[in-house]
MITI-232414 format. One record per residue (C-alpha): x, y, z; residue in one letter; residue number from 1; chain. Coordinates in steps of 0.2 Angstrom, whole numbers. Layout:
BEGIN
((X,Y,Z),A,NUM,A)
...
// end
This chain:
BEGIN
((74,54,-63),M,1,A)
((56,56,-69),M,2,A)
((46,72,-65),D,3,A)
((31,67,-55),G,4,A)
((23,85,-52),E,5,A)
((7,81,-61),N,6,A)
((7,63,-54),E,7,A)
((-1,56,-38),A,8,A)
((2,40,-29),I,9,A)
((-10,31,-17),V,10,A)
((-2,22,-3),V,11,A)
((-13,10,8),P,12,A)
((-10,9,26),V,13,A)
((-12,-8,34),G,14,A)
((-9,-16,51),M,15,A)
((10,-12,49),S,16,A)
((9,7,47),P,17,A)
((28,9,49),V,18,A)
((30,1,32),H,19,A)
((18,13,24),S,20,A)
((28,27,32),F,21,A)
((45,20,26),R,22,A)
((38,19,8),I,23,A)
((33,38,9),L,24,A)
((51,42,15),K,25,A)
((59,31,1),S,26,A)
((49,40,-13),L,27,A)
((52,57,-7),A,28,A)
((65,60,-21),D,29,A)
((52,55,-34),R,30,A)
((43,71,-32),D,31,A)
((25,65,-34),F,32,A)
((14,81,-34),G,33,A)
((2,72,-22),M,34,A)
((3,58,-10),V,35,A)
((-13,50,-3),I,36,A)
((-14,38,11),L,37,A)
((-28,26,10),A,38,A)
((-35,20,27),V,39,A)
((-48,9,34),S,40,A)
((-58,11,50),D,41,A)
((-44,1,59),Q,42,A)
((-30,11,52),T,43,A)
((-37,29,52),Q,44,A)
((-27,34,68),A,45,A)
((-11,27,62),T,46,A)
((-13,35,45),G,47,A)
((-15,52,53),Q,48,A)
((0,49,64),A,49,A)
((10,45,48),I,50,A)
((5,62,40),L,51,A)
((9,71,55),D,52,A)
((27,64,56),V,53,A)
((30,64,37),F,54,A)
((26,83,36),G,55,A)
((34,86,20),D,56,A)
((30,104,15),G,57,A)
((35,101,-4),D,58,A)
((22,88,-6),T,59,A)
((4,89,-5),E,60,A)
((-3,75,6),T,61,A)
((-20,68,10),K,62,A)
((-29,55,20),L,63,A)
((-44,46,14),T,64,A)
((-54,31,17),R,65,A)
((-49,18,4),Y,66,A)
((-68,16,-2),D,67,A)
((-69,35,-5),N,68,A)
((-54,37,-16),I,69,A)
((-65,40,-32),A,70,A)
((-72,56,-24),K,71,A)
((-54,62,-21),L,72,A)
((-48,57,-39),V,73,A)
((-63,67,-46),E,74,A)
((-59,83,-36),R,75,A)
((-41,82,-43),N,76,A)
((-44,82,-61),S,77,A)
((-27,91,-64),G,78,A)
((-18,75,-60),I,79,A)
((-12,67,-76),E,80,A)
((-6,50,-69),Q,81,A)
((-12,41,-55),W,82,A)
((-1,28,-46),N,83,A)
((-5,14,-34),L,84,A)
((6,6,-22),L,85,A)
((2,-13,-20),M,86,A)
((8,-22,-4),G,87,A)
((2,-13,12),P,88,A)
((-16,-16,18),G,89,A)
((-27,-30,14),T,90,A)
((-30,-38,-4),R,91,A)
((-48,-31,-3),S,92,A)
((-41,-13,-1),M,93,A)
((-29,-15,-16),A,94,A)
((-43,-21,-27),I,95,A)
((-56,-8,-22),T,96,A)
((-42,6,-24),L,97,A)
((-38,-1,-41),W,98,A)
((-56,-2,-47),G,99,A)
((-62,15,-40),E,100,A)
((-47,24,-48),I,101,A)
((-50,15,-65),L,102,A)
((-69,20,-64),N,103,A)
((-65,38,-60),A,104,A)
((-52,41,-73),T,105,A)
((-56,29,-87),G,106,A)
((-38,23,-86),D,107,A)
((-28,10,-76),F,108,A)
((-18,17,-62),P,109,A)
((1,13,-64),R,110,A)
((6,-1,-52),I,111,A)
((20,0,-39),W,112,A)
((25,-14,-28),V,113,A)
((37,-17,-13),D,114,A)
((49,-30,-18),H,115,A)
((57,-39,-4),R,116,A)
((68,-54,-7),R,117,A)
((68,-65,9),K,118,A)
((81,-77,16),T,119,A)
((77,-95,14),K,120,A)
((61,-101,22),K,121,A)
((56,-83,23),G,122,A)
((64,-80,39),K,123,A)
((77,-67,45),G,124,A)
((80,-50,37),K,125,A)
((78,-47,18),P,126,A)
((93,-51,7),I,127,A)
((98,-39,-7),G,128,A)
((87,-25,1),G,129,A)
((70,-19,-1),E,130,A)
((64,-10,-16),D,131,A)
((49,0,-22),I,132,A)
((47,-5,-41),V,133,A)
((37,3,-54),N,134,A)
((29,-11,-64),L,135,A)
((28,0,-80),A,136,A)
((46,3,-80),D,137,A)
((55,-10,-69),R,138,A)
((71,0,-70),K,139,A)
((64,14,-60),E,140,A)
((65,7,-42),R,141,A)
((69,15,-25),Y,142,A)
((77,7,-10),K,143,A)
((66,6,5),I,144,A)
((75,16,19),V,145,A)
((76,9,37),P,146,A)
((69,21,51),I,147,A)
((74,24,69),G,148,A)
((65,20,84),D,149,A)
((59,38,86),E,150,A)
((49,37,70),Y,151,A)
((42,20,74),A,152,A)
((36,25,91),C,153,A)
((28,41,85),A,154,A)
((18,31,72),I,155,A)
((14,17,84),S,156,A)
((8,27,98),G,157,A)
((21,22,111),I,158,A)
((32,34,120),G,159,A)
((51,32,116),I,160,A)
((55,32,135),E,161,A)
((42,18,137),E,162,A)
((51,8,123),L,163,A)
((67,10,131),R,164,A)
((61,6,149),E,165,A)
((51,-9,145),T,166,A)
((62,-24,148),E,167,A)
((63,-35,133),G,168,A)
((55,-23,121),L,169,A)
((66,-15,106),S,170,A)
((64,-8,88),W,171,A)
((75,-16,75),K,172,A)
((77,-5,59),P,173,A)
((83,-19,48),L,174,A)
((68,-29,51),Y,175,A)
((56,-14,53),S,176,A)
((48,-22,67),R,177,A)
((47,-22,86),F,178,A)
((54,-36,95),F,179,A)
((48,-42,113),Y,180,A)
((58,-56,122),H,181,A)
((52,-63,137),I,182,A)
((64,-70,150),K,183,A)
((59,-85,161),V,184,A)
((61,-82,180),P,185,A)
((79,-86,186),S,186,A)
((71,-97,200),D,187,A)
((58,-105,189),A,188,A)
((63,-123,194),K,189,A)
((60,-119,212),G,190,A)
((43,-110,210),M,191,A)
((26,-117,215),A,192,A)
((14,-120,202),S,193,A)
((3,-106,208),S,194,A)
((18,-94,206),A,195,A)
((21,-101,188),G,196,A)
((3,-99,183),R,197,A)
((3,-80,189),A,198,A)
((19,-77,179),W,199,A)
((11,-85,164),E,200,A)
((-5,-74,166),E,201,A)
((6,-58,167),E,202,A)
((16,-63,152),V,203,A)
((0,-66,142),A,204,A)
((-8,-49,148),R,205,A)
((8,-40,143),N,206,A)
((9,-48,125),V,207,A)
((-10,-44,122),K,208,A)
((-8,-26,127),E,209,A)
((8,-24,116),L,210,A)
((-1,-32,101),R,211,A)
((-16,-22,103),D,212,A)
((-6,-6,104),R,213,A)
((7,-10,91),L,214,A)
((-1,-22,79),G,215,A)
((2,-41,77),R,216,A)
((11,-38,61),H,217,A)
((23,-25,68),A,218,A)
((28,-35,84),L,219,A)
((38,-51,85),E,220,A)
((37,-61,101),I,221,A)
((50,-73,108),S,222,A)
((53,-81,125),R,223,A)
((66,-91,134),D,224,A)
((63,-110,134),P,225,A)
((54,-115,150),V,226,A)
((61,-129,161),P,227,A)
((56,-146,159),S,228,A)
((55,-148,178),E,229,A)
((43,-146,187),P,230,A)
((31,-153,175),K,231,A)
((19,-139,176),F,232,A)
((31,-129,167),W,233,A)
((28,-139,151),L,234,A)
((10,-135,152),R,235,A)
((14,-117,153),I,236,A)
((25,-118,138),G,237,A)
((11,-127,128),E,238,A)
((-2,-113,133),R,239,A)
((11,-99,128),L,240,A)
((15,-108,112),D,241,A)
((-4,-108,108),D,242,A)
((-4,-89,110),L,243,A)
((10,-87,98),G,244,A)
((23,-84,112),I,245,A)
((35,-98,107),K,246,A)
((51,-103,114),G,247,A)
((51,-122,118),G,248,A)
((58,-130,134),S,249,A)
((74,-136,140),K,250,A)
// end
């Protein structure tokens, strides 16, 4: 195992902050001297939550805006090797971080990537596991560890009791995502159109609230098929599909 005492790694925080946390946990044995979370305005709060939960006393951890990384690099001249994790965050964040580290040090940062082999058509859980790979030495790789719902909730700003008490909402460690499944009322076929419309509006409201809180990328939505009779249910199903709440009809 390499000695990372005089090395630092920059990990961007995107709209799926749990993934960035999993990367930090997975690199714990690499013994980097410093770990920096690079955040944007949108991910400042979740980045801080990650640091609060991570709390590894042996590793110096910092939080910075991604476009301020050069100042942090210049203040830490004792770092001999800068590393950059590519994957989380936007492409713009990655390009800015790479360029700013290069400008501040005069040297290219060493690039790491998160490598995930997907099932066919990109669906389902990853096959062959997930790894963090050092592109300078591809033999150096670390398995990305799954995390439980307590960590996921702490980072995502939802109480563990709320998760467990919200019908249809769950955390699946193998997928590193929240899942929310919506059940169609058991008496749907006998409901009036106004009652069906009220149910639809409640579903749309609940989904929007969860997406706003957990992030679109960290939440997968599904629903039961709507009945094909009465006909108004088909229109409800189409409108839910348009909102990304897919489940078809039966």
